[in-house]
Steps between C-alpha positions, in 0.01 A plus 500: 500500500440358846796454730599144581376531860157614379482209259584260780242665725239453230584129486439469874185712463355252249626202702334637813166544325520149353566359847221710648242387246615137529447518876154654457405225255620230742278636779200516266560141386533378860126560559575584863428869458708778350613838620207742541607699193529191283175365643334822387644454150379140480157592639459775243615266224249230597197715577550798268713369214843562342818323607678530834783688329257743338360598839855547626547769235161668554536521878856626455361795305279602792787455747727721290245779548474423872877508546517828311254657744679367808841620378359821349694452180444401139373145438779243474410378152795259488328304775243399241777347291599280793135413562458413132801266507374352828154442358644320199728299728215384722290389203801325345593308817137407572469360150820296536440382858141401426631233263778371728417579863155421642560393862223285645646357822522734798880475541558577131272803535697616804831461314360692203373780726819533708709505184269768365524747788877458531562550127260797501692667781834435332378629165346813652815585694717440193315727260438772761876541555556572131310829548344487156124523544324319786158342447253765623390282795864461609556874454198552726670275757812718493292819517308378806829398662633851443185678615453288814875485572480125562650191334396295200333239721245752629427668167475171309267351761277809497462481122427128521214565743345762270510269199371214714172685549475568126581135419224383734254730325588357157512141634865440424686184608533575872638219715758405759766604250360852499536527876856371481581750225362789707704387800819403319505703176644815653744301714631304199545819296671672793734198528596493132547875450842532673618169355418590140647847549829349617514247215399745225740768620785248503419375149460852362820622664699197382370536144581871502851431627554230238373726222729786607795262513429376147472857372830601661665185363377565146599867526854409607529260208 
């Protein structure tokens, strides 16, 4: 039976992924251009077939192998579970947003895009701090940060540039939003990481303290 703290962490893990996939779906719906990785997924979906979420899972499988080689350890199979949930989340949000949010005016597209990249950064930072199983592409970001001894801004931007070239090859939705994501994606994630860590640690510590108090109270009774 999982401890209460682990259960609570799992709740934030799922919440983070839901926020992440909602943000990704907002940027796709904005039609201003998505992140290079998401542009690659959309390009593959349009020109090769399958859904955007399906390509998320397939590419994650290849990245799990890549991360295993870089870290010289066994493949992180649990990362595929996160990728699977993420793929389902993206397809779910795209289906829902397609019926309710189809921005046509430029300012509504900008609002949709800005909301998307902010929510994506918040969701990514939230689920990463639970330490369950990062999406393989986010694990790659952390591995590059460790290997290059730099910050998340550098490693995230480097990965964005690599996927940008692949997205161009598969004719994904590249636009001004893509450039903004490359420039701001790592910065936004770097901004949210310490904030989410502080909030989650406080919530987890408070819940643990409350649970211990209730146990001691019941035991004394």
